[in-house]
C-alpha positions as CSV (number, residue, x, y, z in Angstrom):
1,M,101.8,26.7,22.1
2,L,101.2,23.5,24.5
3,L,104.1,21.2,24.4
4,T,104.1,17.7,25.7
5,V,107.6,16.5,27.4
6,T,109.1,13.2,26.5
7,G,112.4,11.5,26.4
8,T,113.9,14.1,23.9
9,E,114.3,18.0,24.3
10,T,111.5,20.1,23.8
11,G,111.0,23.9,23.6
12,G,113.6,24.4,25.6
13,L,112.6,22.3,28.6
14,P,116.0,19.9,29.7
15,S,116.2,16.7,28.0
16,K,115.0,13.9,30.4
17,R,114.7,10.0,30.5
18,A,111.6,8.5,29.6
19,T,111.6,6.6,33.3
20,D,112.8,9.8,35.1
21,K,110.1,11.7,37.4
22,P,110.7,15.2,37.9
23,R,111.4,16.6,41.5
24,S,108.9,18.9,42.9
25,A,108.0,21.5,45.4
26,V,105.3,22.9,47.0
27,V,104.9,26.6,47.9
28,I,101.6,26.7,49.8
29,N,100.0,29.6,52.1
30,P,98.9,28.1,55.2
31,T,96.3,31.0,55.5
32,K,94.6,30.7,52.6
33,V,94.1,26.2,53.1
34,V,91.1,25.3,55.5
35,D,92.7,21.8,56.6
36,L,96.5,22.4,55.7
37,V,97.2,18.3,56.9
38,D,94.7,17.2,54.4
39,R,95.7,19.5,51.4
40,R,99.4,18.3,52.1
41,R,98.4,14.6,52.2
42,R,96.1,14.6,49.0
43,I,98.9,16.5,47.1
44,I,101.6,13.7,48.4
45,D,99.0,10.8,47.4
46,A,98.3,12.1,44.1
47,L,102.1,12.5,43.1
48,A,102.7,8.9,44.6
49,G,100.3,7.6,42.6
50,A,101.9,9.2,39.4
51,G,105.2,7.3,40.4
52,W,107.2,11.4,41.3
53,P,108.8,11.2,44.5
54,E,107.7,13.1,47.4
55,P,107.8,17.1,46.7
56,A,109.7,19.6,49.1
57,W,107.5,21.5,50.9
58,F,107.6,25.3,51.8
59,E,105.3,27.7,54.0
60,T,104.8,31.3,52.9
61,T,105.2,33.7,55.8
62,R,104.0,37.5,56.5
63,D,107.5,38.4,55.3
64,D,107.5,36.3,52.4
65,G,104.6,35.4,50.2
66,G,106.4,32.7,48.2
67,F,109.5,34.3,45.9
68,G,112.4,33.5,48.6
69,Q,110.7,30.0,49.1
70,T,110.4,29.0,45.0
71,K,113.9,30.4,45.1
72,Q,115.0,28.2,47.4
73,A,113.1,25.1,45.6
74,V,114.6,25.7,42.3
75,A,118.4,25.8,44.0
76,E,117.4,22.5,45.4
77,G,116.7,21.1,42.1
78,A,112.7,21.1,41.6
79,E,111.7,21.0,38.0
80,V,108.3,21.5,38.7
81,V,107.0,23.9,41.7
82,F,103.2,23.8,42.5
83,A,101.7,27.1,43.9
84,C,99.0,26.2,46.2
85,G,97.0,29.8,47.3
86,G,95.5,32.8,45.8
87,D,96.6,35.2,43.5
88,G,99.5,36.9,45.6
89,T,101.0,33.1,46.5
90,V,101.0,32.6,42.7
91,M,102.5,35.9,41.8
92,A,105.1,35.3,44.1
93,C,106.2,32.1,42.7
94,L,105.7,32.7,38.9
95,S,108.3,36.2,39.6
96,A,110.9,33.5,41.1
97,L,110.8,31.6,37.8
98,V,110.4,33.5,35.4
99,G,113.0,33.0,32.7
100,T,114.3,29.6,34.3
101,D,113.1,25.9,32.5
102,V,111.2,24.8,35.7
103,A,107.5,24.8,35.6
104,L,104.7,26.3,37.5
105,A,102.0,24.4,38.6
106,V,98.7,26.2,40.0
107,L,96.7,24.8,42.6
108,P,94.2,27.5,43.6
109,A,93.6,28.2,47.2
110,G,92.1,31.7,47.0
111,T,89.0,34.0,46.1
112,G,90.3,35.7,42.6
113,N,92.5,32.4,41.2
114,L,92.5,34.4,38.4
115,L,95.6,32.8,36.5
116,A,93.8,29.3,37.2
117,A,90.0,30.9,35.7
118,N,92.0,31.6,32.3
119,L,93.6,29.0,31.9
120,G,91.3,26.5,32.2
121,L,93.2,24.8,35.6
122,P,91.2,22.8,38.3
123,D,90.2,23.9,41.8
124,D,90.6,20.6,43.0
125,P,94.4,19.6,44.0
126,A,94.1,16.2,42.8
127,A,93.2,17.2,39.6
128,G,95.4,20.3,39.7
129,V,98.5,17.5,40.9
130,E,97.1,15.4,38.0
131,V,97.8,18.4,35.3
132,A,100.9,18.8,36.0
133,V,102.2,15.2,35.9
134,K,100.6,14.4,32.2
135,M,103.3,17.1,31.3
136,G,101.4,19.4,29.7
137,R,103.4,22.4,29.6
138,R,102.3,26.2,27.8
139,K,105.1,28.4,27.7
140,I,103.5,32.1,28.4
141,D,104.4,35.8,28.4
142,V,104.4,37.8,31.8
143,G,104.5,41.6,32.9
144,I,107.2,42.9,34.9
145,V,106.6,45.8,37.1
146,G,109.9,46.8,39.0
147,D,111.1,43.8,40.8
148,R,107.7,42.1,40.4
149,A,106.3,39.9,37.5
150,F,102.1,39.1,36.7
151,A,100.6,36.9,34.3
152,V,97.0,37.6,34.3
153,M,96.9,41.6,34.4
154,A,98.1,45.0,36.6
155,G,95.3,47.8,36.9
156,M,95.4,51.3,38.3
157,G,92.5,53.3,39.5
158,F,89.0,51.7,40.2
159,D,89.7,48.0,39.8
160,A,92.7,48.3,42.5
161,A,90.6,49.8,44.6
162,M,88.1,47.1,44.5
163,V,90.1,44.7,44.9
164,G,91.9,46.7,48.1
165,E,88.7,47.1,49.9
166,A,87.0,44.1,49.7
167,P,86.5,43.0,52.7
168,E,88.2,39.8,54.1
169,R,85.9,37.9,56.1
170,L,83.6,38.6,53.0
171,K,85.7,37.1,50.8
172,R,86.0,34.2,53.0
173,I,82.6,33.5,53.0
174,L,80.9,34.5,49.8
175,G,84.5,34.3,47.4
176,W,84.5,36.4,44.6
177,P,80.7,38.0,45.1
178,A,82.9,40.2,47.9
179,Y,84.4,42.4,45.4
180,A,80.8,43.6,44.3
181,V,80.8,45.6,48.0
182,S,83.8,47.3,47.0
183,A,82.7,47.9,43.7
184,A,79.9,49.4,44.7
185,K,81.5,51.6,47.0
186,N,83.9,52.9,44.6
187,L,81.6,53.4,41.3
188,R,80.7,57.5,42.7
189,A,84.5,58.2,43.0
190,G,85.9,60.9,40.2
191,P,88.1,59.9,37.7
192,M,91.8,60.6,37.6
193,R,93.5,62.5,34.8
194,V,96.3,60.3,33.3
195,E,98.7,60.1,30.5
196,V,99.2,56.9,28.9
197,T,102.2,56.3,26.8
198,L,102.3,52.8,24.7
199,D,105.6,51.8,23.6
200,N,107.2,54.8,21.4
201,R,103.5,56.1,20.2
202,P,102.5,59.9,21.9
203,P,101.1,60.2,25.1
204,M,97.4,59.6,25.4
205,R,95.9,62.1,27.7
206,R,92.3,60.9,29.2
207,R,90.4,61.1,32.2
208,A,89.6,57.5,33.4
209,R,88.4,55.7,36.1
210,S,90.4,52.8,35.6
211,V,93.9,51.9,33.1
212,L,94.2,47.8,32.6
213,I,97.2,46.0,31.4
214,A,96.0,42.5,30.4
215,N,98.3,39.6,29.4
216,V,94.7,37.7,29.4
217,G,91.2,38.7,29.3
218,R,89.3,37.1,32.0
219,L,87.9,38.5,35.3
220,Q,86.1,36.7,38.1
221,A,83.0,34.8,37.6
222,G,84.3,34.2,33.7
223,I,83.3,37.6,32.4
224,R,85.6,38.2,29.5
225,L,86.6,41.8,29.3
226,L,88.9,41.6,26.4
227,T,88.4,39.0,23.8
228,D,91.7,39.0,21.7
229,A,94.1,38.9,24.9
230,E,96.1,36.3,24.6
231,P,98.8,35.2,26.8
232,D,101.8,34.0,24.7
233,D,101.1,36.8,21.8
234,G,103.9,39.3,22.8
235,L,101.8,42.2,23.4
236,F,99.2,43.2,26.4
237,D,96.1,44.5,25.7
238,V,95.4,48.4,27.5
239,A,91.7,49.0,28.2
240,L,91.2,52.3,29.1
241,I,87.9,52.5,31.1
242,T,86.1,55.9,31.3
243,P,82.7,56.0,32.6
244,R,81.5,59.5,34.2
245,K,78.1,58.5,36.2
246,L,76.4,55.4,36.9
247,R,74.4,55.3,34.0
248,H,78.1,55.1,31.6
249,W,79.0,51.9,34.3
250,A,75.6,50.3,33.6
251,V,75.7,50.3,29.8
252,L,79.4,49.0,30.0
253,A,78.8,46.3,32.2
254,F,76.2,45.5,29.9
255,A,78.1,45.2,26.3
256,V,80.7,43.2,28.4
257,I,78.4,40.5,29.9
258,T,76.4,40.2,26.4
259,R,79.7,40.2,24.7
260,R,79.1,42.8,22.0
261,D,81.3,43.8,19.8
262,K,82.2,47.4,20.8
263,T,82.1,48.5,24.0
264,P,81.0,51.9,25.2
265,R,83.1,53.6,27.8
266,M,86.4,51.2,27.1
267,E,89.3,52.3,24.4
268,V,91.5,49.0,23.9
269,Y,95.3,48.9,22.5
270,R,97.9,46.9,22.4
271,A,101.4,47.0,23.3
272,R,104.6,45.9,24.6
273,R,105.2,48.9,27.2
274,V,103.1,50.6,29.0
275,E,103.6,54.0,31.2
276,V,100.5,55.4,33.2
277,V,101.1,58.6,35.0
278,S,97.9,59.9,37.2
279,D,97.6,63.7,38.0
280,R,97.7,62.0,41.8
281,P,98.6,58.8,43.8
282,Q,96.3,56.1,42.7
283,P,95.7,52.2,44.0
284,R,97.4,49.6,42.1
285,Q,96.9,46.3,41.7
286,L,99.1,43.1,39.8
287,D,97.2,39.9,39.5
288,G,94.2,41.3,41.7
289,D,97.0,41.5,44.8
290,V,97.1,45.1,45.9
291,I,100.6,47.1,45.4
292,E,101.9,50.3,47.1
293,P,99.9,53.4,45.7
294,A,101.6,55.3,43.6
295,E,101.4,58.1,41.1
296,K,103.1,55.8,38.3
297,L,102.6,52.3,36.9
298,S,105.2,51.5,34.3
299,V,104.6,47.6,32.4
300,Y,106.9,45.9,30.1
301,L,106.4,42.4,28.5
302,E,108.5,39.2,28.9
303,H,107.5,37.2,25.8
304,E,107.2,33.5,27.0
305,A,109.3,33.7,29.9
306,L,107.0,31.3,31.9
307,W,106.8,27.6,31.9
308,L,103.0,26.7,33.1
309,C,101.5,23.6,33.6
310,V,98.2,23.2,32.0
311,P,95.6,20.7,30.7
312,Q,96.7,18.2,27.9
313,P,95.2,19.1,24.4
314,E,92.6,16.1,24.8
315,D,91.5,17.0,28.0
316,A,91.3,20.8,27.3
317,P,91.2,21.4,23.1
318,D,90.8,25.1,23.4
319,L,93.8,25.5,25.1
320,A,95.7,23.3,22.3
321,E,94.4,25.8,19.6
322,G,95.7,28.4,21.9
323,H,92.3,29.7,23.1
324,P,92.2,29.2,26.9
C-alpha cells in the first residue's frame, strides 16, 4: 500500500498543487542525539536541498516525550512530522498523529528503533529526510492501549522485563546487544498465569513467560519472530511464549533464528482485540518503551490509522509489495 502523492488527491491525503512543498516539523529528543547542532543542520540542509521550507523545531522534555509537541506542530500547519529519537519518541509522536492526514517520518536516534527496522527506514538523517521528500507513503495499523498508540508491538512479561532492566549506559555503548544482559538475568524467572481473550472467543488460560501483541514481526538485530505479521492487514499477531526451562529457551531461539516453520514453545493467534489478565502485576512495554506494571493489558487495533513516510517502490521493492 505504498502511495506517491502528486497534484491530485490520493488515498485520503489532502490535494496539493505540484509546485507546493509541504510544511514540516521536527520533534527531537535531545537526550538521544550526540551532536544536536549538527543533526539540526543536516536535517534543515536536506530539506532545503529538496526545496522544502525550514521546519518548525520542537524538543521533547522530561514531562512530555513528544505528544504535546506533535499536537502543537499539527495545529500550526505541519503536514509531515519528523520524529527524531528512540522508540519512545516515535511512539509519542504517532500517538498524536493517529487518525489525522499528517504523515510521520522517522529519523532514528535511539537504541532499538524497531519501527524503522521493520519498515526499512534508514538510520542516516539525510537519507530519512530523502524518504519523506520523495513522498512515498504507507497507511499502517496502530494498536491502542488506553490513551497510547503503538505501531510495533505490545508485550507483557519477560520481554518487558528485558527492555526495562537493560542498563542505560550499556545501551549507549553497545546498542541493542545490551538487552542480552537483562535477558540473561530474567531467563530463570517463573512463568505468569494468564488468561488471554482474543476478540469474542472463549478465554485461554496459560502459564506463559511473555505475551506479545504484534503489528509487525521483527525484533532487534533483524530477527523475524512472526513471519506473517504485516502492519496494514487489520489484525494483530499474538504470540504466547511458554518456555519453562533453559533448554526450552534454547530450542525456541534456535527455531526463530533459523526461521523454522514451527516454533516450539510459542503459540500464535490472530485477533483485532486482545485482553491479557495475569495473576499478579507484570512488567509491560509498548514499542520497546516500558509502561507501568499492571495485572492487565488490553489492546485494540485501529486499521490504517497512520500515514507513514516509507521508501518509494524503486528504492524498496519489498515494501512496494507490502512485505517489509
